[in-house]
N, C-alpha and C positions, 0 to 999 in steps of 0.2 A: 727745128733749124730750117731757115730759108734755103731754097735751092741755090741762090746766088752765093750765100755764105759757104755752103758745102763745096761749090765749084771752086771758090778761091782757096779753100783748104786743100783740095786735091791738086790744084796747080802748084801750091806751095810744097807739097810732098813729092811731086813728080820728079824734080831733079834728083832727089835722094834715091828714088826708086830706079830711075833710068840709069844712074851712075853705078848702081850696085852690080856686082857680078851675078850673072844669071846662070852660068854653067857650073854645075856641081860635079865634083869628081867622084861620082858613084858609079861603080861598075855594073850593078844590077838594080832594077827598079825596087826590089825588096829592101835595099839599103836605105831608101828614102822614107820608108814607112815604119813607124813604131806602133806596135799593137799593145793594148793593155785591156784588162777586164776586171770587173767587180761582181761578186756574188755574195749577197747577204741573206741569211736565213734567220728568222726570229721567232721565238715562242714567248708567250706571255700568259699571265693569269691575274685576275683582278676580282675583288670582292663585289664590285658593282661595275657594269659595263661602262668603260670610260666615256663612250660617246653619248651616254644618257645622263651625265651628271648635270646637264642644263635643264631640260624639260623631259618628263617621262610620259610617253604615250599611255593613255588610259587602258589600252588593250593588253599591256604587259604588266600592269600593276607596278610593284616596286622594282627598281632596277636589279636584274638578276646578276649572279656571278658570271664571269666570262673567262674564256681561255681560247687561244688560237695559235696556229703555226702558219707562218707565211714567208714567201719569198719577197722580202721588202724591196730588193733591187737586184737586178741582173743586167749587166751592160757590157758592151764591147766597144772600145774606142780605137779608131785608126787616126794617127797624126802623121801627116805627110809633109815632108820638106820639099816643096816644088822648085824653089829657087832660094838664093840667099835672102831675098826680101819677101818671100811668099810661103805661108803655111796653110794647109787645109786640114780641118779636124771634123770628124763625124763620129757621133756616138749613137748606137742603137741600144735601146733598153727595154726591159720588161718588168712589170710589177703587178702583183695580184690585186684584185679588187680589195679595197681598203679593209683590213681587219680593224677591230675596234680601237687600236691604239694609233692608227695613222689616219689623219683627217683628209689629206689632199694628195693622193698618189700622183706621181709625176705625169703619167699618161692616161689617167682616168681608171686604170686597173684592168687586168686581164687582157692586155693588148701589147703587141710588139710595136714600138713607135720610135721615131727619130727624136732623140733627146736633144742633141745639139748638132749643128752642121753650119760651120762658118769658116770664112777666110780671114787670115791676119796678114796685113801688109806692114812689114817692119824690117828694119835692118839696124840693129843696135850699134853697129860699127860706124854708121854714118849719120844717124839721127835718133834722138830719143822719142820721136813721135811714132805713133802706130795708128792704123786704121783697121777696124774689124767690121765685117759685114756678114750677116747670116743669122741663123737661129741659135740663141744661147740664153743663159740666165742673165737677167738684167742686173746691173751693178747697183742694186738698191736692197740692202738687207740680204735676203736670199738664204742659201743653205746654212744651217747652223748645226755643228757637230758637238756642241757642248753637252747635249743630252741625247739619249737614244730615242726617247719619246719625242715626237715632233714638237719643237719649242714654240712658244707663243709668238716670238718675233718672226720665226720662219712662216708661221701660219698667216700673219698679217702681210708680210712683204714679198714672199717668194713669187716670182713671175718669170716665165720664159716667153720671149718674143723674137720675131725676126726684125733685127734692128741694124742701124749703122752707128758706129761708135768711134769717135776720134779721141785719142789719149796721148799721154806723155808719161814715160817711165824714166825718171832721172834722179840719181843720187838718193834713192829711198822713197821719192815721191812717185805715186802712181795715181793719176787723175784722168778723168774722162768726161766727155759730154756725149749724149746719145739721143736718138729719136726713133720712134716706132709707131705703128698703127695699132691702137687698142680697140676696146669696145666703142660702138657708136652711141652718140647721144640719142635719147628717145625722140627729140625734136627733129633729128636728121637720121632716121633709121637706115637709109640707103647710102649714106655718105661713105666714101672710099678714099681716105686721105690720112697722111701721117698726122696724128693728133696728140701725141704724148712726147715729152722730152724730159731729160733729167741730167744731173751733174753729180759726179762722185769725186771726192778728194780724200786721199789717204797718204799717210807717211808711215814707213815701217823701218825700224832698225833691228836687224837680225843679229843676235849674239847669244850664244848658249849660256854665258855668264850673266848678262844683263841685256835684255831686249825689250822693246816696246813698240806699240803702234797705235795710231789714232786715226779716225776717219769720220767723215760726214757725207751724207747724201741727201739730195732733194729730187723729188719726182712730181711732175705736174698733175698726175692723175693716178690714184691708187686702185681704181675700180677694176683694172685688168689683172690684178694679182690673182693667183690660182684659187685660193680659198675664199677671199671676199667675193670674187666673181661668181661663186657657186651658191650664193645666198638665196634661200627660198622662203624665209620668214615673211609672213603677211603678203604672200604672193609677190615677192620682190621682182622688180623688172630686170635685175642683174641676171637672174637665171634665164631670162628670155633673150639675153644678148645685147641689152642696151642700158643706159643709165640716164638719170635726170639731173644730177649735180656732179660736176667734176670735183674731185677731192685731192688736193695737193698734200704731200706728206714729207716728213723729215725723219732721217735715220742717223743715229750717232753710235759709235762703238769705240772701244779701247781694249787693247790686250797688253799683257805685261808678263815677263818671265824673269826670274832671278834664281840662278842655279837650278835646283830641282822643283821650284815652285812656279806656278803659272796662275793667271787670273784673267778674266774677261768680263766686260760690261757691255750690254746692248740695250738700246732704247729706240723705239719707233712710235710715231704718233701722226694721226691725221691733223692737218693744220686747220681744216674746216669740217663741218659736219656733212655726212652723207644726206641725201634726200630721204625723207621718211618712207618714200616709195622704193628706195634701194636697200637700205639697212636701217630697220627701226630700233628704237630703244624706249623702254618704259621705266618709270620710277614709282608707279602707283598700281602695280599688278595688272596692267593692261587697260585701265580706264582711259588712258590717253597715251599717244605715242609721239615721239619726235625723232629726227634723224640722229643716228649714232655718230659719235666722234671717238673712234677707238684708239687706244694706245696700248703698247706692250713694253715690257722690260725684262731683263734677265741678268743674273750675276752667277758666275761659276768660278770656283777656285780648285786647284788640284795640286797633287804632289807626286812626282815620279820617283820610283825606286826599283831596285832589282830584287827578285826572289829566286834563288837557285838559278841565276843567270838569265831569268826571264824578265824582260822589261815590263813594268806595270805602272798604272796610274790610278790613284784614288781621287775622286772628285766629289764636291758638294755644290749644290746650286739652288737658286730660287728664281722663279719666273712669275710674272703677274700680268694682268690685263685690266682694261677699263672699257666699259660700254661695248663689250664684245659678246654678250650672251646670245645674240641673234645672228651673229656673223657666220656665213658659210654653211656648208652641209657636207658631211663626210660621205665619200663615195661608197655606194652599196647600202646607204641608209634607206629607210622607208620613205616613199614619196607621197603617199596619200595624206590627206589632212587628218590630224589626230588632235587629242586634247592639248591645250596649252594656249597661252595668250598670243603666241606668234603663229598659230595655225599649224603648218607643217613643222613639227617640233622634234622629230627623232634625229639625234646625232647632229645637232647644230651648235654653234657657239664655241667658246674656248673656256678653259678653267679660269676662275677668278684669281686663283693663286696655285702655285705648285712648289713643293719642297722635294728635293730628290738627292740621292747619292748614287754614284756609279763607280764601277771598278773594271778596269780593262787590263788584260794580260796579253802580250804578244807571244804566241806559242812558237811561231816560226816567222821568217821574214815576210811571208805573204798571208798570214792569218792571225786575227785577233779574236778573243772572246770577251764580250762585254756583258756585265750584269748591272741592272739598274732597279732601284726601288723608288717609287714616287708616290706622293700623296697630293691629289688634286682636290681643290675646294671649289664647288660650283657657286654661281651667282645666287643671291637671295631671292625670295619669292616676290618682293616688290619690284625687282628687275625682270620678272618673268621666269626666274629659275626655280630651283628646288632647295638650294642650300646644302645639297648632299655632298659628301666627300667620298673619294674613291682611292683605294690603295692598290697600286699596280706593281707587279714584279715582272721583269723582262730579262730574257737571256738571248743573246744574239751572237752569231758567228759571222765575222766579216772577213772575206778573202779578197785579195787584190793581187793581180799578176801584171807585171810589166817587164 
């Protein structure tokens, strides 16, 4: 977004902001702040290590069975109402170095980090427009709770950036435009400027009997997403912090609920190919490479019901990907060069397909238990994979306090 355009937008919002009431009738400062927290602990077991379904390093032979117990996320959020038109939110989080079933831990693993920190300028009583500035998840794909294993659409799209976003929230429509500074181009390694932008359009009709939502998003460059940006295959330049080709991308999604049934569909794809120096792809077992043009999709359907007064949900889903065998590198994976057509090959890529079933029960208001069984199928050998399948079982306890 050009600076002149952003200035005009701020001037347009200024009357609504300055006319708003700024004095809140809170007796104590604590009344302005809402605290909440999350703690998720997960255990899993698999007949083959999930992160080696793509390419198997020669030094470990066939992919071994695997099991782990991990703090998948622990976070504390403070949301402060500073004025009628101004909110401040900050979230501090912790996550262990990636166990085998998580590819892209939010903060890199085993660190305490600032997950989100942003200001929201908005007064719904006076204007449907809002302005967000700070560090947060980008409104493109992003977090996906349809499965407990990290979904293929989340792997391709999830990114956290320090951004400025102008949006409108009006009669079910919630749309925004945003801009941020991502990875630098290899031709301009020392550049320091805002070089990414995107647009998000959504409509949501909330109703317990019959509700639905649809949305679409576009981003000018996908290379700054968390998982794609960690690619190491064929000594990728992305892992060094720059890229050779900007890759625009599209994201589509829809949700639906009818009484106790719900369903969701998600699709994301690169609109042009990555440079072969950034994310490679082969169709002839490594004899030649070209730039990958990844895509992912997913479908989930569920049914809600009560068992002995406990709210529960049973879900079934399918996820798939294309040209993503060399994409990314799971945190905590081996970094040395090993056997495989992509060189550094341990814990890279995504499943070619996944079928899964999960079951969630709400024990109390602040705690759920989730169970999931998933079968992943890897890419075939001509794409540089092994064709191996993996069966994974997962049990997680999710707590949330607010």
